C-alpha positions as CSV (number, residue, x, y, z in Angstrom):
1,X,16.0,-14.7,63.6
2,X,19.4,-15.8,63.8
3,X,20.5,-19.9,64.2
4,X,21.2,-20.5,67.8
5,X,24.6,-20.4,67.8
6,X,27.5,-19.2,69.8
7,X,30.8,-17.9,68.5
8,X,34.5,-18.2,69.9
9,X,36.6,-16.4,67.6
10,X,40.5,-15.1,66.8
11,X,41.2,-11.6,65.6
12,X,45.0,-11.2,64.6
13,X,47.1,-8.1,64.1
14,X,47.0,-7.0,60.6
15,X,51.0,-7.1,61.3
16,X,50.3,-11.2,61.1
17,X,48.8,-11.6,57.7
18,X,51.4,-11.8,54.4
19,X,51.8,-8.5,52.5
20,X,49.2,-9.6,50.1
21,X,46.4,-10.2,52.7
22,X,48.0,-7.5,55.0
23,X,47.4,-4.8,51.7
24,X,43.6,-6.4,51.1
25,X,42.2,-6.4,54.6
26,X,43.7,-2.8,55.1
27,X,41.5,-1.3,52.1
28,X,38.8,-3.9,53.3
29,X,38.8,-1.8,56.7
30,X,39.0,1.5,54.6
31,X,35.7,0.4,52.6
32,X,32.2,2.1,53.5
33,X,30.2,-0.9,52.0
34,X,31.5,-3.5,53.9
35,X,29.5,-5.2,56.3
36,X,29.4,-3.9,60.0
37,X,29.5,-6.1,62.8
38,X,26.0,-5.3,63.5
39,X,24.7,-7.1,60.4
40,X,27.6,-9.3,60.3
41,X,25.8,-12.3,61.3
42,X,22.7,-11.7,59.7
43,X,24.6,-11.0,56.5
44,X,26.4,-14.5,56.6
45,X,23.5,-16.5,57.4
46,X,21.3,-14.8,54.7
47,X,23.6,-15.8,52.2
48,X,24.0,-19.7,53.8
49,X,19.9,-19.7,53.3
50,X,19.7,-18.9,49.5
51,X,22.8,-21.4,49.2
52,X,20.6,-24.2,50.4
53,X,17.1,-23.1,49.4
54,X,18.9,-23.3,45.3
55,X,17.9,-25.9,43.0
56,X,20.3,-27.7,43.6
57,X,21.3,-26.5,47.0
58,X,24.7,-25.6,47.5
59,X,26.2,-26.7,51.2
60,X,29.3,-24.5,50.0
61,X,30.1,-20.9,48.4
62,X,32.0,-21.1,45.1
63,X,34.5,-18.7,46.6
64,X,35.9,-17.8,50.4
65,X,34.2,-15.1,51.3
66,X,36.2,-11.8,51.3
67,X,34.8,-10.4,54.7
68,X,35.9,-10.2,58.2
69,X,35.3,-9.5,62.2
70,X,37.1,-5.9,62.9
71,X,38.1,-4.8,66.0
72,X,40.4,-1.7,66.7
73,X,42.4,-1.2,69.8
74,X,44.0,2.1,69.8
75,X,46.2,2.3,66.5
76,X,46.0,-1.8,66.2
77,X,43.7,-2.9,63.1
78,X,42.8,-7.1,64.1
79,X,41.2,-9.6,61.4
80,X,39.0,-12.5,62.4
81,X,38.5,-13.6,58.5
82,X,35.0,-15.6,58.2
83,X,36.3,-17.7,55.9
84,X,32.5,-19.1,55.0
85,X,33.6,-21.0,52.6
86,X,36.4,-23.3,54.7
87,X,33.8,-23.4,57.5
88,X,31.4,-24.3,55.2
89,X,33.8,-27.6,54.1
90,X,34.2,-28.3,57.7
91,X,30.8,-28.6,58.7
92,X,29.4,-30.4,55.5
93,X,31.8,-33.2,56.2
94,X,30.9,-33.4,59.8
95,X,27.2,-33.7,59.0
96,X,28.1,-36.2,56.1
97,X,30.1,-38.4,58.3
98,X,27.4,-38.3,60.8
99,X,24.0,-39.0,58.5
100,X,22.8,-41.9,56.8
101,X,22.7,-42.1,53.5
102,X,19.7,-41.9,52.8
103,X,18.9,-39.4,55.3
104,X,21.7,-37.6,53.7
105,X,19.6,-37.4,49.8
106,X,16.7,-35.5,51.8
107,X,19.4,-32.4,52.3
108,X,21.3,-32.6,49.5
109,X,21.5,-34.8,46.3
110,X,24.1,-37.3,46.0
111,X,25.7,-35.7,43.3
112,X,26.0,-32.5,44.9
113,X,27.2,-34.0,48.5
114,X,29.9,-36.0,46.2
115,X,31.0,-33.2,44.4
116,X,31.6,-31.0,47.7
117,X,33.8,-33.7,49.0
118,X,35.6,-34.3,46.3
119,X,36.3,-30.2,46.2
120,X,37.1,-30.1,49.6
121,X,39.9,-33.1,49.0
122,X,41.7,-30.9,46.4
123,X,41.6,-27.9,48.6
124,X,43.4,-29.8,51.6
125,X,46.0,-31.2,49.0
126,X,46.7,-27.8,47.5
127,X,47.1,-26.1,50.8
128,X,47.4,-28.7,53.8
129,X,47.1,-28.5,57.2
130,X,47.7,-25.2,57.4
131,X,44.6,-24.5,55.0
132,X,42.4,-26.1,57.3
133,X,42.9,-23.2,60.3
134,X,40.0,-21.5,61.1
135,X,39.9,-18.1,62.3
136,X,35.7,-18.9,64.3
137,X,34.8,-22.4,65.8
138,X,30.7,-22.4,66.5
139,X,28.7,-24.4,68.5
140,X,24.6,-24.6,68.3
141,X,22.1,-24.9,71.1
142,X,24.8,-24.4,74.0
143,X,28.5,-22.8,74.6
144,X,30.7,-25.9,75.5
145,X,32.4,-25.4,78.7
146,X,35.7,-25.3,77.9
147,X,34.8,-21.9,76.1
148,X,34.5,-20.2,79.6
149,X,38.1,-21.2,80.5
150,X,40.1,-18.4,78.6
151,X,38.0,-15.4,79.9
152,X,38.0,-14.0,83.1
153,X,34.4,-12.2,84.7
154,X,35.6,-8.8,84.2
155,X,35.6,-9.2,80.8
156,X,32.2,-9.6,80.5
157,X,30.4,-7.4,78.1
158,X,26.3,-7.3,78.0
159,X,24.2,-5.4,75.8
160,X,20.5,-5.6,75.9
161,X,19.0,-2.5,74.2
162,X,22.0,-1.0,72.4
163,X,22.5,1.2,74.5
164,X,26.3,1.7,76.0
165,X,28.0,0.3,72.6
166,X,29.5,3.2,71.5
167,X,30.9,2.1,68.5
168,X,28.0,0.0,67.2
169,X,29.5,-3.1,67.1
170,X,26.5,-5.6,68.3
171,X,23.3,-6.5,67.8
172,X,21.0,-5.2,70.0
173,X,21.0,-7.8,72.5
174,X,24.3,-9.7,73.3
175,X,26.9,-11.2,75.3
176,X,30.4,-11.0,74.6
177,X,33.6,-11.7,76.3
178,X,36.9,-9.9,74.8
179,X,40.6,-10.8,76.4
180,X,44.3,-10.9,74.6
181,X,45.8,-13.9,73.5
182,X,48.4,-14.1,76.4
183,X,45.9,-14.0,79.0
184,X,43.9,-16.9,77.0
185,X,46.5,-18.9,77.0
186,X,48.1,-19.0,80.5
187,X,44.3,-19.4,81.7
188,X,44.1,-22.6,79.8
189,X,47.4,-23.9,80.6
190,X,46.5,-23.2,84.4
191,X,43.3,-25.1,84.0
192,X,45.2,-27.9,82.3
193,X,47.4,-28.3,85.3
194,X,44.7,-27.8,88.1
195,X,41.7,-30.4,86.4
196,X,45.2,-33.2,85.6
197,X,46.5,-32.6,89.2
198,X,43.4,-32.7,90.7
199,X,40.9,-35.0,88.6
200,X,43.0,-36.6,86.3
201,X,42.2,-37.0,82.2
202,X,39.1,-36.5,82.1
203,X,36.9,-35.2,79.3
204,X,36.7,-31.8,80.2
205,X,40.5,-31.8,80.2
206,X,40.8,-33.0,76.7
207,X,39.0,-30.3,75.6
208,X,40.3,-27.6,77.6
209,X,43.2,-29.3,76.0
210,X,41.8,-28.6,72.6
211,X,41.0,-25.3,72.5
212,X,44.5,-24.4,74.1
213,X,46.0,-26.3,71.0
214,X,43.9,-24.3,68.8
215,X,45.0,-20.9,70.3
216,X,48.4,-21.8,70.1
217,X,47.8,-21.8,66.0
218,X,47.7,-17.9,66.0
219,X,49.5,-14.9,66.7
220,X,50.6,-14.3,70.2
221,X,49.2,-10.8,70.3
222,X,45.7,-12.0,69.0
223,X,42.7,-11.1,71.0
224,X,40.8,-14.0,72.1
225,X,36.5,-13.3,71.8
226,X,33.4,-15.5,72.8
227,X,30.2,-14.5,71.4
228,X,26.7,-16.1,72.4
229,X,25.5,-14.8,69.3
230,X,22.0,-16.1,68.6
231,X,21.5,-18.0,71.5
232,X,20.6,-14.5,73.3
233,X,17.7,-14.9,71.9
234,X,16.8,-18.2,74.1
235,X,17.6,-16.3,77.4
236,X,15.7,-13.8,78.8
237,X,17.1,-10.7,80.7
238,X,17.1,-11.9,83.7
239,X,18.8,-15.1,82.9
240,X,21.5,-12.9,80.5
241,X,22.1,-10.9,83.9
242,X,22.4,-13.6,86.1
243,X,24.8,-15.8,83.6
244,X,28.0,-15.8,85.2
245,X,29.2,-19.0,83.4
246,X,33.1,-17.9,82.9
247,X,33.5,-16.6,86.6
248,X,31.9,-19.9,87.6
249,X,34.1,-22.1,85.9
250,X,36.9,-19.5,87.5
251,X,35.8,-20.4,90.8
252,X,35.7,-23.9,89.7
253,X,39.0,-23.7,88.9
254,X,40.2,-22.1,92.1
255,X,38.2,-24.4,94.2
256,X,40.0,-27.6,92.8
257,X,43.9,-25.8,93.4
258,X,42.9,-24.8,96.5
259,X,41.2,-28.6,97.7
260,X,37.7,-26.8,98.1
261,X,36.2,-29.7,96.6
262,X,32.6,-28.9,97.2
263,X,32.7,-25.3,96.0
264,X,34.5,-26.8,93.1
265,X,31.3,-29.1,92.6
266,X,28.8,-26.6,93.1
267,X,30.3,-24.1,90.8
268,X,30.7,-26.5,87.7
269,X,27.3,-28.1,88.5
270,X,25.9,-24.9,88.1
271,X,27.3,-24.2,84.6
272,X,26.6,-27.5,83.2
273,X,23.0,-27.2,84.4
274,X,22.4,-23.6,82.9
275,X,23.7,-25.0,80.0
276,X,21.9,-28.7,79.6
277,X,18.5,-26.9,80.2
278,X,19.0,-24.6,77.4
279,X,20.4,-27.2,75.2
280,X,17.5,-29.1,75.6
281,X,15.9,-26.6,73.9
282,X,17.0,-28.0,70.2
283,X,14.3,-30.7,71.2
284,X,11.8,-29.0,72.2
285,X,8.3,-28.4,70.3
């Protein structure tokens, strides 16, 4: 079973990478033994489980992953590196910062935790802020409301049984949105303008602004993807078919813009209540 997590990914065109990386990713795309999209999440999750079940457990891979998610649009190759080592470091830092030391020892020995933190500090000193840029964001047990803003309801792609998937790029169940970077940035900018003008500086504005700033770090001709990932296994077919969170957030923003506050509130509440009910499953037994 995959983790109950959703993913926000940026795919940069091959030309956005430095020449050595460009050659490496071009060769990778032609390789016949690379993980395909349908099995990529399983492969990455399996590798993480094996590390954590080791004695002692290893919170972070010893080397950066050589793998990536790929997309082709006409003749252009787009690359989203897994960056498993960097993402593991960042996740472990968040976990360590929010977990009491005594509880931490139950997951990872103190000596391993300290060594992992030291390795990450050395990595940051060598690479600086640019080295911390990740192409993938992860959210467990829910999709943050701000993640719906960069997309349009017409960009929704739902697969329930694997049919209608000519490239074999998904697992048997998936819900994905894909858009251009230009559209994503424009929608985030519009949302921020509407929220600040009509509501003021609220938490949701800060969340949208964080996503907007993250998107600005990438090539302007990139692609942006929202993947419901393992969260589709928390939702039956009817719920997946009825999930129009992107369209509802867009309707809420349009309602705010046009002074239709009741419509805006109703659409926003539909999204909030839907995902709150899913997120509560984390603490269910």
